[in-house]
N, C-alpha and C positions, 0 to 999 in steps of 0.2 A: 699190449693191445687189449681191446675190449673194455677199457675203462670209459666211463661216461662223465662228462662235466655238465652240471646244471646251470643254465643261463638265467639269472634272476630277471633280466630286463624283458625278455620275451616269453618267459616261462617255457622255454624249449630245452631239449636235451641234445647236446652235440657230442659226437664221439671224440675221445682223446686218443691220439695215436703216438707212436714212437717213430721218430725220423730214422733214416738209415744210419745216422751217426749215433743213434741211441738217445737223442734228446726227446723229451716229451713235447708234443705239439698239440695245441688246443685250437680247434677250428670254430670261430665265432660265426653267428648268423650274418648273412650278407647285409651290408649297409646300403640303403637306397639313397641316391643323390638325384635330385630333380633339377634339370636345367630348363629355365623358362625363356623362351624367345618372345619378345613383345613386338608387335607390329602396330603402328599408329595409322589411323585413318581419320579423315576430316569429314565432319558432317556440318554443312552450312545451314544454319537456322535463320530463316527470314521472318522478321516481325514487321509487317506493314503498319504504317501509322497514317492516320487521317487527321488533318488539322482543320478545325472550324474556327474562323475568325468572327467574333461577336462584336458588334457596335452597340454599346449600351448608353442609354441616357438615364441619368440619375436626377430625380425630382426631390429637392430638399424642402420638406415641410417644416417651417419654423413655427413653433407654438410658444406663446407667451402667457404667463400666469402672474399678473401683478399681485403682490401680497402686501398687506399692511401689517406691520409688527407693533405690538404694544407690550408693556410689561405689567405684571401684577405681582404684588408682594403678598405673601401668605405667612400666617403665623399659626403654628400648631401648639395647642395648650394641652398638657397632660397633667393630671392630678395624681399624686402619690401620697400614701400614708406611711410615714417612716417611723412611727412610734415616738416614745419620749426620750430615748437615750441617744444623745447627739454623737457619742463616741462609738456606738455600735448600732448604726441604723438598720432597721429591718423593713425596708421599703417594699410596698406592694401597690400596684396600680388600683385606684379606686373609681376612676371614671374613664370612659372611652375617649379616644383622641377627638379633639374638636378642631376642624379646619376653619380658619378665618373668623374665629369667634362667632360661629353661626348663631344668629339670633332670629331664627325662623325665616331665613331668606331662601330656603330651598335645601336640597340635598347636599350640594357642594358648598354652600355658604357664600356663593358668589352672586353678584348682580349681573344680569345679562343685559347688554345694551346693543341695539342694532346700530351698525355703523354703515354709512354709505361709502361707495367707492369714490375716490377722488379722480 
């Protein structure tokens, strides 16, 4: 008698005793068991709905855009100086690109014509 046993789980000390038959007896901390009884109750949630019926008229606006298509062919000429060696050319551009072989006809090199609708 008088011996103590240290319980690591609860950091508690419980006495160790000897039974009448001479056996050593260790008393551990009381284990707690929780029994839960669940009761169910019903809560009725009412969500009212209001319906609005809409009568709609759709006005379809049709827009027309007649277009006349025509084609224009363009030629771009670029001049390069490639030196005198045909087997090892060292090409560099020597003049800016020229659209439509522009001969003083304006910035884009094109002639503008007014066309009437048919």
